[in-house]
One Martini backbone bead per residue (centre of mass of N, CA, C, O) as a GRO file, in nm:
protein
  123
    1MET     BB    1  -1.763   1.109   1.038
    2ILE     BB    2  -1.854   0.814   1.061
    3LEU     BB    3  -2.117   0.845   0.899
    4THR     BB    4  -1.990   0.917   0.631
    5GLY     BB    5  -1.827   0.659   0.595
    6LEU     BB    6  -2.073   0.471   0.607
    7THR     BB    7  -2.227   0.590   0.368
    8ILE     BB    8  -2.010   0.544   0.156
    9SER     BB    9  -1.991   0.238   0.195
   10CYS     BB   10  -2.290   0.175   0.126
   11ILE     BB   11  -2.281   0.288  -0.163
   12ILE     BB   12  -2.058   0.107  -0.271
   13ILE     BB   13  -2.190  -0.164  -0.209
   14SER     BB   14  -2.449  -0.118  -0.358
   15PHE     BB   15  -2.319  -0.078  -0.639
   16LEU     BB   16  -2.180  -0.353  -0.654
   17LEU     BB   17  -2.443  -0.526  -0.630
   18ILE     BB   18  -2.590  -0.408  -0.866
   19LEU     BB   19  -2.367  -0.484  -1.077
   20LEU     BB   20  -2.377  -0.786  -1.028
   21PHE     BB   21  -2.685  -0.842  -1.078
   22GLY     BB   22  -2.705  -0.697  -1.349
   23SER     BB   23  -2.492  -0.876  -1.489
   24LEU     BB   24  -2.633  -1.146  -1.452
   25ILE     BB   25  -2.885  -1.071  -1.607
   26ILE     BB   26  -2.752  -0.997  -1.874
   27HIS     BB   27  -2.607  -1.270  -1.914
   28LEU     BB   28  -2.862  -1.443  -1.918
   29ALA     BB   29  -2.998  -1.293  -2.151
   30ALA     BB   30  -2.785  -1.354  -2.359
   31LYS     BB   31  -2.799  -1.658  -2.343
   32LEU     BB   32  -3.116  -1.676  -2.411
   33SER     BB   33  -3.045  -1.510  -2.697
   34PHE     BB   34  -2.791  -1.655  -2.840
   35VAL     BB   35  -2.524  -1.537  -2.780
   36LYS     BB   36  -2.204  -1.617  -2.863
   37ASN     BB   37  -2.025  -1.372  -2.697
   38ALA     BB   38  -2.120  -1.432  -2.391
   39THR     BB   39  -1.986  -1.250  -2.124
   40PHE     BB   40  -1.943  -1.133  -1.814
   41LYS     BB   41  -1.764  -0.889  -1.888
   42LYS     BB   42  -1.971  -0.770  -2.090
   43ALA     BB   43  -2.197  -0.742  -1.878
   44VAL     BB   44  -2.054  -0.539  -1.691
   45LYS     BB   45  -2.013  -0.322  -1.909
   46ALA     BB   46  -2.315  -0.290  -1.985
   47CYS     BB   47  -2.414  -0.212  -1.712
   48LEU     BB   48  -2.240   0.033  -1.647
   49VAL     BB   49  -2.296   0.209  -1.911
   50THR     BB   50  -2.612   0.209  -1.905
   51ALA     BB   51  -2.650   0.328  -1.621
   52ILE     BB   52  -2.497   0.601  -1.666
   53VAL     BB   53  -2.641   0.701  -1.925
   54SER     BB   54  -2.932   0.685  -1.826
   55LEU     BB   55  -2.906   0.866  -1.587
   56ILE     BB   56  -2.829   1.119  -1.741
   57ILE     BB   57  -3.069   1.135  -1.934
   58ASN     BB   58  -3.297   1.141  -1.718
   59ILE     BB   59  -3.199   1.390  -1.565
   60ILE     BB   60  -3.231   1.587  -1.799
   61PHE     BB   61  -3.545   1.509  -1.872
   62LEU     BB   62  -3.683   1.576  -1.592
   63PHE     BB   63  -3.673   1.909  -1.664
   64VAL     BB   64  -3.914   1.833  -1.900
   65PRO     BB   65  -4.205   1.917  -1.885
   66PRO     BB   66  -4.422   1.643  -1.937
   67ILE     BB   67  -4.229   1.475  -2.168
   68GLY     BB   68  -3.942   1.410  -2.063
   69PRO     BB   69  -3.948   1.120  -1.945
   70ILE     BB   70  -4.035   0.983  -2.206
   71ILE     BB   71  -3.792   1.069  -2.376
   72GLY     BB   72  -3.580   0.947  -2.183
   73PHE     BB   73  -3.671   0.653  -2.210
   74PHE     BB   74  -3.638   0.629  -2.528
   75LEU     BB   75  -3.339   0.714  -2.527
   76SER     BB   76  -3.234   0.501  -2.337
   77LEU     BB   77  -3.319   0.262  -2.512
   78ILE     BB   78  -3.153   0.322  -2.756
   79VAL     BB   79  -2.879   0.334  -2.616
   80THR     BB   80  -2.892   0.049  -2.496
   81LEU     BB   81  -2.908  -0.099  -2.766
   82TYR     BB   82  -2.639   0.013  -2.877
   83ILE     BB   83  -2.461  -0.102  -2.656
   84LEU     BB   84  -2.535  -0.401  -2.688
   85LYS     BB   85  -2.455  -0.406  -2.987
   86SER     BB   86  -2.154  -0.328  -2.942
   87ILE     BB   87  -2.059  -0.542  -2.722
   88TYR     BB   88  -2.192  -0.808  -2.882
   89ASN     BB   89  -2.197  -0.796  -3.188
   90THR     BB   90  -2.492  -0.709  -3.299
   91GLY     BB   91  -2.803  -0.646  -3.363
   92TRP     BB   92  -3.094  -0.482  -3.302
   93ILE     BB   93  -3.271  -0.734  -3.250
   94GLN     BB   94  -3.080  -0.875  -3.051
   95SER     BB   95  -3.072  -0.640  -2.845
   96PHE     BB   96  -3.374  -0.647  -2.790
   97ILE     BB   97  -3.387  -0.935  -2.686
   98ILE     BB   98  -3.208  -0.885  -2.446
   99TRP     BB   99  -3.387  -0.671  -2.315
  100ILE     BB  100  -3.635  -0.850  -2.284
  101MET     BB  101  -3.500  -1.082  -2.124
  102GLU     BB  102  -3.414  -0.908  -1.890
  103TRP     BB  103  -3.710  -0.841  -1.794
  104ILE     BB  104  -3.802  -1.134  -1.753
  105VAL     BB  105  -3.587  -1.197  -1.533
  106ILE     BB  106  -3.670  -0.978  -1.337
  107ILE     BB  107  -3.961  -1.067  -1.295
  108ALA     BB  108  -3.897  -1.353  -1.199
  109VAL     BB  109  -3.724  -1.278  -0.953
  110VAL     BB  110  -3.936  -1.112  -0.805
  111ILE     BB  111  -4.146  -1.338  -0.782
  112ILE     BB  112  -3.972  -1.538  -0.624
  113ILE     BB  113  -3.896  -1.358  -0.386
  114THR     BB  114  -4.183  -1.294  -0.301
  115ALA     BB  115  -4.267  -1.592  -0.247
  116LEU     BB  116  -4.042  -1.653  -0.039
  117MET     BB  117  -4.151  -1.414   0.160
  118GLY     BB  118  -4.484  -1.429   0.157
  119VAL     BB  119  -4.599  -1.250  -0.064
  120ALA     BB  120  -4.865  -1.127  -0.204
  121ILE     BB  121  -4.984  -1.137  -0.543
  122ILE     BB  122  -5.164  -0.879  -0.694
  123VAL     BB  123  -5.355  -0.847  -1.005
   0.00000   0.00000   0.00000
């Protein structure tokens, strides 16, 4: 019984940490993309909605081999761009720039954390 409660607590804490860091990254990406009305509240909303919708889409298309995961990725991308477009009141190009900047920030953070941990990055 204690193990179940601990597991649920860890899942909730992990979810909240992922939501926090994901929101920070989306907020930074929106700021770097020069979105005028980029607030942290909108970033949290975008992070939560895109994570849930993308998860559902990818789970559905996971069971359609061999091309299902590829279709799931592109459908998730289109839905993510639409969600960013709707939440930030921008166009498709601006939402695509936010998405690209989000991945650039993620890659930069991973490289910095990896370097700080002393792990060699082999290219």
